[in-house]
C-alpha positions as CSV (number, residue, x, y, z in Angstrom):
1,M,0.0,0.0,0.0
2,R,2.8,2.4,0.8
3,G,4.4,1.8,-2.5
4,K,1.1,2.5,-4.3
5,K,0.6,5.8,-2.6
6,H,4.1,6.8,-3.3
7,E,3.6,6.0,-7.0
8,D,0.3,7.9,-7.1
9,H,1.8,11.0,-5.4
10,P,5.5,11.3,-6.3
11,M,7.5,14.1,-4.8
12,I,7.8,17.3,-6.8
13,M,11.2,17.6,-8.4
14,I,13.1,20.8,-7.9
15,G,16.2,21.5,-9.9
16,I,19.0,23.1,-7.8
17,T,22.2,24.6,-9.0
18,M,25.6,24.0,-7.3
19,R,28.7,26.2,-6.7
20,V,32.0,25.6,-8.5
21,E,34.9,24.6,-6.2
22,E,38.5,24.7,-7.6
23,V,40.8,22.0,-6.1
24,A,44.2,23.0,-7.4
25,S,46.0,20.1,-5.8
26,R,44.0,17.7,-7.9
27,G,43.5,19.8,-11.0
28,E,39.8,19.6,-10.5
29,R,36.8,21.9,-10.8
30,R,34.0,20.4,-8.7
31,D,30.3,21.1,-8.5
32,A,29.3,21.1,-4.8
33,I,26.3,21.8,-2.6
34,D,25.7,22.1,1.1
35,Q,23.8,19.1,2.3
36,S,21.6,21.5,4.2
37,W,19.9,22.3,0.9
38,I,19.0,18.7,0.4
39,N,17.6,18.5,3.9
40,L,15.6,21.7,3.5
41,L,14.0,20.7,0.3
42,A,13.2,17.2,1.6
43,T,11.7,18.7,4.7
44,C,9.5,20.8,2.5
45,G,8.4,17.7,0.7
46,Y,10.4,18.1,-2.5
47,M,12.9,15.9,-4.4
48,P,16.1,17.9,-5.1
49,I,17.6,17.3,-8.6
50,L,21.2,18.5,-8.8
51,L,21.9,20.6,-11.9
52,P,25.5,20.5,-13.0
53,N,27.4,23.5,-14.3
54,H,27.3,22.1,-17.8
55,L,24.7,23.8,-20.0
56,P,24.0,21.0,-22.5
57,T,23.3,18.5,-19.7
58,V,21.1,21.0,-17.9
59,Q,19.1,21.5,-21.1
60,E,18.7,17.8,-21.5
61,M,17.6,17.3,-17.9
62,L,14.9,19.9,-18.3
63,R,13.7,18.2,-21.4
64,S,13.7,14.7,-19.9
65,L,12.7,15.2,-16.3
66,P,9.4,16.5,-14.8
67,I,11.2,19.4,-13.0
68,R,8.5,21.8,-11.6
69,G,10.7,24.4,-10.0
70,M,14.3,25.6,-9.9
71,I,16.6,27.1,-7.2
72,M,19.8,29.0,-8.0
73,T,21.9,28.8,-4.8
74,G,24.7,30.9,-3.3
75,G,28.5,30.8,-3.7
76,N,30.8,32.1,-6.4
77,D,30.8,35.8,-7.4
78,L,29.5,36.6,-10.9
79,L,32.1,36.6,-13.6
80,K,31.8,40.4,-14.1
81,Y,32.5,41.0,-10.4
82,G,35.7,38.9,-10.3
83,G,34.2,35.4,-10.2
84,R,35.9,32.4,-11.8
85,S,33.0,30.2,-12.8
86,P,31.9,31.2,-16.3
87,E,30.2,27.8,-16.8
88,R,27.9,28.5,-13.8
89,D,27.0,32.0,-15.1
90,E,26.1,30.4,-18.5
91,A,23.9,27.7,-17.0
92,E,22.1,30.0,-14.6
93,R,21.5,32.7,-17.2
94,F,19.8,30.0,-19.3
95,L,17.7,28.9,-16.3
96,I,16.4,32.5,-15.9
97,Q,15.4,32.7,-19.5
98,Y,13.9,29.2,-19.3
99,A,11.8,30.2,-16.3
100,C,10.5,33.3,-18.2
101,D,9.6,31.2,-21.3
102,S,8.2,28.2,-19.5
103,G,6.4,29.6,-16.5
104,I,8.3,27.2,-14.2
105,P,8.9,28.9,-10.8
106,L,12.5,30.0,-10.0
107,L,14.0,31.1,-6.7
108,G,17.4,32.9,-6.6
109,V,19.3,32.8,-3.3
110,C,22.1,35.2,-2.5
111,R,24.3,34.8,-5.7
112,G,21.1,33.5,-7.3
113,M,19.4,36.8,-6.7
114,Q,22.4,38.7,-7.9
115,M,22.1,36.7,-11.1
116,L,18.5,37.8,-11.4
117,Q,19.5,41.4,-10.9
118,D,22.3,41.2,-13.4
119,F,20.0,39.5,-15.9
120,W,17.7,42.5,-15.8
121,G,20.6,45.0,-16.1
122,I,21.0,46.0,-12.5
123,E,24.5,47.0,-11.5
124,L,25.8,45.6,-8.2
125,E,28.1,47.5,-5.8
126,R,30.4,46.5,-3.0
127,I,28.7,46.8,0.3
128,E,29.9,46.6,3.9
129,G,28.4,44.9,7.0
130,H,26.6,42.1,5.2
131,V,29.0,39.2,5.7
132,A,28.4,36.5,8.4
133,V,25.9,38.6,10.3
134,H,22.2,38.6,11.2
135,H,20.4,41.9,10.5
136,A,16.9,43.3,10.1
137,V,15.1,42.9,6.8
138,H,12.2,45.2,6.3
139,T,9.2,44.0,4.4
140,N,5.6,45.2,3.9
141,E,4.6,42.6,6.5
142,G,7.1,43.8,9.1
143,S,10.7,43.4,10.1
144,L,12.5,40.0,10.1
145,S,16.0,39.0,11.3
146,K,17.8,37.2,8.5
147,N,21.4,36.0,8.0
148,S,23.7,37.7,5.5
149,Y,26.8,36.4,3.6
150,H,27.2,38.7,0.6
151,R,29.7,41.4,-0.5
152,Y,27.7,42.8,-3.4
153,G,24.3,44.3,-3.5
154,A,22.1,46.9,-5.1
155,R,20.0,49.8,-4.0
156,R,17.9,50.3,-7.1
157,S,15.8,48.0,-9.1
158,V,13.9,47.9,-12.4
159,E,10.3,47.7,-13.3
160,E,10.4,43.9,-13.9
161,L,11.8,43.2,-10.4
162,V,9.6,44.5,-7.6
163,V,11.5,45.1,-4.3
164,T,9.8,43.2,-1.5
165,A,12.5,43.7,1.3
166,R,15.3,46.0,2.1
167,A,18.0,46.2,4.8
168,A,18.4,49.2,7.0
169,D,21.1,50.6,4.8
170,G,18.8,50.5,1.8
171,T,20.2,47.5,0.0
172,I,17.7,45.3,-1.6
173,E,17.1,42.0,0.2
174,A,14.3,40.4,-1.8
175,V,12.6,40.8,-5.1
176,M,9.8,39.2,-7.1
177,H,9.2,39.4,-10.9
178,K,6.3,41.5,-11.9
179,H,4.8,38.8,-14.1
180,A,6.8,35.6,-13.9
181,S,7.0,33.2,-10.9
182,I,10.5,34.3,-10.1
183,K,11.7,35.4,-6.7
184,G,15.0,36.4,-5.2
185,I,16.3,36.6,-1.6
186,M,19.7,37.6,-0.3
187,W,19.6,35.4,2.9
188,H,20.3,31.7,3.1
189,P,17.2,29.7,4.3
190,E,19.3,26.5,4.3
191,R,21.7,27.9,6.9
192,E,19.2,28.3,9.7
193,M,18.7,25.4,12.1
194,P,16.0,24.7,12.7
195,F,14.7,26.0,9.4
196,E,12.6,29.1,9.6
197,P,8.9,28.5,9.2
198,N,8.5,31.7,7.1
199,D,11.2,30.5,4.7
200,M,9.6,27.1,4.3
201,S,6.2,28.7,3.7
202,M,7.7,31.0,1.0
203,I,9.3,28.0,-0.7
204,K,6.1,26.0,-0.6
205,Q,4.0,28.9,-1.9
206,L,6.4,29.4,-4.8
207,F,6.7,25.8,-5.8
208,G,3.4,24.4,-4.7
209,G,3.0,21.0,-2.9
210,E,-0.5,19.7,-2.8
211,N,1.0,16.2,-2.5
212,E,3.3,16.9,0.3
213,N,1.1,15.7,3.2
214,E,-0.1,12.6,1.4
215,Y,3.5,11.7,0.6
216,N,4.6,12.2,4.2
217,D,1.7,10.1,5.4
218,A,2.7,7.3,3.1
219,R,6.3,7.1,4.3
């Protein structure tokens, strides 16, 4: 019976990008991801699908798998701001365009949100006081305390990206696309333990999950 329910209500697949790590001693460039991301998505009722920093493979995965949402994670500066992972920039730029064209929801986290801003022509600047701290993030619903691990940010946006949160210094902490199901946040929901209920709620609202409780009951 358990197998039948699992078959009837499979977990929603969420594609998730990985950072590039250079291991000079072995001459390797590795795709890597914090295991906390896997734990967070599983806790929300989703099946993480790791997307490599290899554009042809990402394109084939999106054609072949029933991926219903995508997350661009943190790590690695963008190439134009001194980063060293052009293959990641290429793959994630494609994902943004794919989300716009297909309607599949996309969440950009930290670097991922910076990719969204860069995609829509927003210039980033070096900012101070946003690395390895918790600070207030002001939204229309009130003030939240969120972690922060970034050196670049922006204080202006464009019509397509509506600002939904700012820090006290005016830097943008969250955006949402005016028409597409695309959001960006500068904090890391995977780095809070236990996970914040408002972050989990935001993820579920973006990606859906009507089968989540039925799947958990079947396990």
